[in-house]
N, C-alpha and C positions, 0 to 999 in steps of 0.2 A: 414512483419511479423504481427501477430495478434495484436489486441488492448487489453491492460491490464487495468482493473479497479482495482485500489488499494483502498481498503476499510479499514479504521481504525475501530477497535472495538468501540462499544458504550460506554457511560460513565460507569465507574465501581465504585465499592465501594471504591477502593483504590484511584481513582481520587478524589472523594468527601472528602476523609479523608486526602488527602495530603501525601499519602504514596507511596514510590517507590516500586511498586509491583514486577517487574521483573518476575521471573519464580515461584513465590509463588503460590502453588495450592489453589484452592477454592476461587479465586478472581472473583466475579460474576458481571454481569451488575446490576446496581441499577434500580429503577423503571423508571427513565428517560432514562437510557440506553436501556432498553427493548422497550420503546416507540420509541426511535431513530431507533432501529433495525427493528421494524415493518415498520416504515416510509421509510427507505431506501430500504427495500424489495419491497414495493409498487412502489417506483421510478424505481427500476430495473425490475419490472415485464414485461414490453414490450420488454426487451432486451434478446435475446436468448444467454445464456451463454454456451460455449462449455466445460468449466471446472470451478470448484470452489475449490480453494486451500487455506488452512487456517493454521495458527499457531495452535499448539496443546493446547494452553492455554484456560481455560474455557471461558474467556470473548470474545475471538474470535469465539469459537465454538457456543456460545450463540448468537452472532451477525449474523452468517451466517445461523442459523437454520431457520428463517422465509424466507430467500432468496431462499433456495432450497426446501422449504416445498411443493410447488406445481410443482416442476420440476422433470424430470426423472433422474437427476443426483444428486449424493450425494457428499458432500465435501470430499476432500482428505487432509490428514494431511501431512504437510511438516515442519519438525523441523527447517529448515533453515529460515523459516519465523517467528520463535518464537522471543520473546522479546530479547533485549540485555541482556546478563548475567552480572548483576550489582554486583555480588560477595557480599562482605561484606556490600555494600550499600543497599542490598535488604531488604525491610521491614522497612526501616528507614524513618522518616519524612523529607520532603523536606526542611522544615524550619531549621532542624539540618544540613542537607547535604550542604546547601548554605554556611556554615561556614568552610567547609573543603577546604584545599588548592587545591585539585583536581577539585573542582567545577569551578574554573576559567579556568582550562585547558579544561574542558568539554565545557565551553562557548566560549573560544577564540581560542583554538587549539585542537579541538576534535579528529583530526587524531592521536594525540599523547596520547590520554586518554586511559588508561587501568585500569579497575576497580579492587579494591584491593581484596585479598583473593584467595584461590585456585580455586574458581569457577568464578572468575572475567574474563571478556572478554574485549578486546579493541574495540572501536567503528569502527575502520578500519576493524577488523575481522568481525564484525556484517555486515558491508556494503558488504564485499567480499562474504560472504555466501548468503546473501539475493539477491544480483545481480546475482550470479551464479544460484540460484534457478529460478529467473525470466527468465533468458536466456534459461535455460533448458526447462522450461514449455512452453515458447514461441515456441520453436522448436517442442515440442511434439504436441501442439495444432495446429500449422500450418500443420504438417504432417498428422494429423488425420482429421482436419476440414477445412483446407484451410486458405489463408492469410487474408480473411475478417472476421475470427472468432473473437469473444470477449470472454475473460475469466476473472475471478475475483480472486484476492488474498486478503485475509483478514489478516491483521497484526497489528503492533503496531506503535505508533507515531514516535519514533526514527528510526525504521526500514524503514518505508515508506519514511521519510525524506531522509534517506541515499540512497534509490533507486531513488528518484526524483533528488537528487544531481547528481547521476551518469548519469541519463537521460539528465539533463541540461548540462552535461560536466563541472560541478562545482567541485572544490576541496572540499573534505569532511570538511575542516575547515570553509566553508561557509554555511554548511547545517543548522545551527541554524537560518538562515534568512528565512527558509521555515516554514510555519505554517500548521499543520495537526491536525484538531480538531476531537474529538470523532465522529464516524460514518460519517465522511466526505469521499467524493469520489474524487480521483485523477486519471487522465486518461493519459496513455502513449501509443502512437502508435509506434511500433518498425518497422524499415525497415532494409534493408540489411546493410546500412552504418551508419544510425543514428536514434536515437529515436526522436519522436515529442511529446512534452509535451502539451496535449490538455486542461486539466483542473487540478487545484490544490485546495484542501481544499473546494470543492463544497459541501455545506450542504443543497441545495434545488434546485428545478427546474426539468425540463424535461430532461431525459437521452436518448430520442429516437434518438438524434443526433449521437449516437453510431452506429446506424444501417447503413450499407453501402447504399449509394444512388442508386436508380434504374438506370440502364444504358439504355438510349434510343438508338434505332437503329441509327447507324452512329456516335455515340459518339466516340470521339478520346480517345484512351487509353493514359495515361501519359507515357512519355518516360522512366521514372524510378520512382518507388514508393519511392525511397530514396530522390528524388528531392523536395525541398521546392517550393511552388508556388510563383513566382516572383510577387511582388505587394500585396501579402497577400491573393488573391483568394476571392471567394464569400461566404465562410463559409459553414455551414452544413444545412442551412434552405433554 
């Protein structure tokens, strides 16, 4: 199946003020975040993107704006890629939240964490909706553009970490071991039987390795795209 580029939004005003933004409207990229968005758009410029799918929240929409500015496709909003719904924790300072009993659950047993209040969501539910979205979009992109297509999903730190944990085959309780910085790129190639995690938290460098390598006449086709290369292979260069 296609290659997924997971892009976290650039640094936001909530990030710099230490506030848990959640679904709060009007949380924008700060000046550095806008610079990050421009830089990642330039990194992605050589990569043909079959689709750009983004969280509806402002900071994600602002991050993908320069990515699609010179392309023939526009981003599609998918609420399932939106931030975890932190309920009554939304808008509170992280320095205050660390004192809450639930904080230890979020850190040590996140699969059991459900955020308080009528709008609160469990991290397991966040993972389930985000992974379902990724799988559905993978199928759509492959059907329309073929198995070598590359597409981009712009989302949030905890959401991307949850998708990566699923791709690694890790229990959600281990997802806090994954780091996803603002405007970092993580890449997953999905096959029929397993995902391959290619990059995680990549904040610089060439992304042309995402392009499918040219096939010379007589090149042998792999027996199964789901097979891992024994010995590790020769890489993408």
